[in-house]
C-alpha positions in Angstrom: 0.1 0.0 0.0 1.4 3.3 -1.0 0.6 6.9 0.3 -0.8 7.8 3.7 -3.3 5.9 5.6 -6.0 7.4 7.9 -6.9 5.2 10.8 -10.1 5.1 12.3 -11.0 4.5 16.0 -12.2 1.0 15.6 -9.0 -0.2 14.4 -7.1 1.1 17.4 -9.6 -0.2 19.8 -9.4 -3.9 18.2 -5.6 -3.8 19.1 -6.7 -3.6 22.7 -9.9 -5.8 22.5 -8.9 -9.5 23.7 -12.5 -10.6 23.1 -12.0 -10.3 19.5 -8.7 -12.4 18.9 -8.9 -12.6 15.3 -9.7 -8.8 14.5 -6.9 -7.9 17.2 -4.2 -9.8 15.2 -5.2 -8.2 12.1 -5.5 -4.7 13.5 -2.1 -5.2 15.0 -0.7 -6.1 11.8 -2.0 -2.9 10.0 -0.5 -0.8 12.9 2.8 -2.5 12.9 3.1 -1.7 9.1 2.1 1.8 9.5 4.4 2.5 12.2 7.2 1.0 10.3 6.4 2.8 7.1 5.6 6.1 9.0 2.3 6.3 6.8 -0.2 6.2 9.5 -2.4 9.5 10.1 -5.4 10.2 12.4 -7.2 13.0 14.0 -7.8 14.6 17.4 -11.4 13.4 17.2 -10.2 9.8 16.7 -7.9 10.0 19.7 -10.6 11.5 21.8 -12.9 8.6 20.9 -10.2 6.0 21.6 -9.3 7.1 25.1 -13.2 7.2 26.0 -13.6 3.6 24.4 -10.5 2.2 25.9 -11.3 3.5 29.3 -15.2 3.3 29.4 -16.7 0.9 26.6 -14.0 -1.7 26.4 -14.7 -4.7 28.8 -12.5 -4.9 30.6 -11.6 -1.3 30.4 -8.1 0.1 30.4 -6.8 2.2 33.3 -6.7 5.8 32.0 -3.0 6.0 32.5 -2.4 3.0 29.9 -5.1 4.4 27.6 -3.4 7.8 27.7 0.1 6.0 26.8 -1.6 4.7 23.7 -3.0 8.1 22.8 0.1 10.0 23.4 2.2 7.6 21.3 -0.2 8.3 18.4 0.5 12.2 18.9 3.6 11.3 16.7 1.3 10.8 13.7 0.5 14.4 13.7 -3.3 14.2 14.2 -5.5 16.4 12.3 -6.9 19.1 14.7 -10.5 19.9 15.0 -10.6 23.5 13.2 -12.6 25.7 10.9 -10.9 24.1 7.6 -12.0 20.7 9.0 -15.5 21.8 9.9 -16.1 23.5 6.6 -15.0 20.4 4.5 -17.1 17.9 6.8 -20.1 20.1 6.2 -19.6 19.7 2.3 -19.1 16.0 2.7 -22.0 15.5 4.9 -24.2 17.5 2.3 -22.9 15.7 -0.8 -22.6 12.1 0.4 -25.3 12.2 3.2 -23.0 10.8 5.7 -23.4 11.3 9.5 -21.5 14.1 11.0 -19.0 12.1 12.8 -18.1 10.1 9.6 -18.0 13.4 7.6 -15.2 14.7 10.0 -13.3 11.3 9.6 -13.3 11.7 5.9 -12.5 15.5 5.8 -9.5 14.8 8.4 -8.4 11.9 6.0 -8.6 14.3 2.9 -7.0 17.3 4.6 -3.9 15.0 5.4 -3.6 14.0 1.9 -4.5 10.2 2.8 -5.5 7.9 -0.1 -6.8 5.3 2.1 -9.1 5.5 5.2 -8.9 2.4 7.2 -12.3 1.8 8.8 -15.1 -0.7 9.2 -17.5 2.0 9.9 -17.9 2.9 6.3 -18.6 0.6 3.3 -15.4 -1.2 1.9 -14.4 0.4 -1.6 -16.3 3.9 -1.4 -14.3 6.7 -2.7 -14.5 10.2 -1.5 -12.4 12.3 -4.1 -8.8 11.0 -3.5 -9.6 8.8 -0.4 -10.6 5.2 -0.7 -12.4 3.4 2.2 -10.8 -0.1 3.1 -11.9 -2.5 5.7 -8.9 -3.6 7.7 -10.5 -7.1 7.9 -11.3 -7.5 4.2 -7.7 -6.6 3.1 -4.3 -7.6 4.4 -1.8 -5.1 5.4 0.6 -6.3 2.8 -1.8 -5.8 0.0 -1.0 -3.0 -2.1 -4.0 -0.5 -2.9 -5.5 -1.6 -6.3 -4.6 0.7 -9.2 -7.4 1.8 -11.6 -5.9 0.8 -14.6 -7.7 1.4 -17.9 -7.0 -0.8 -20.8 -7.1 0.6 -24.2 -10.1 0.2 -26.1 -12.4 -0.3 -22.8 -13.6 3.1 -22.8 -16.3 3.7 -25.4 -17.0 7.2 -26.6 -20.6 8.7 -26.5 -22.7 8.1 -29.4 -23.1 11.4 -31.5 -26.6 13.0 -30.9 -29.2 12.1 -33.1 -30.9 8.7 -34.3 -28.4 5.8 -34.5 -26.8 5.1 -37.9 -28.0 1.9 -39.7 -25.0 -0.5 -40.1 -23.9 -0.5 -43.7 -25.2 -3.8 -45.3 -23.3 -5.5 -48.1 -25.2 -7.4 -50.6 -24.7 -11.0 -50.2 
């Protein structure tokens, strides 16, 4: 996978969720790869959600100090702040794609960080929002390259000219 990858809250949470052993292992592979390649990105919104989820929603919950260690480490990813630019872009995305407000903020943050991949299971795998493609971490392996959209020659058809279709020329038999 090339380019920057925006990681949503659920991927970080699965790394700490021992009740979901298979997803935990896959999420850990993704994060290890992103740390190694220094290609992971996230947002302050995600880090806030992560802290709350790890300490209050995950069973058993983590101690706030341990959850903070995870959040603090991710500050190295230069998270997208919640600012005017993010809010304005999120509003446009919400209106255009009819996303929830929270998902709009996530997609907008990925766009503002020039990510080409949004790693989440909260949106439909394969959706594209301008330059950002949604990828489910559990449908694609961390080693997989992002699929390229190659257009084979002759595949694209030109639009027909206006007017009635022409009859094919017939040759006498």
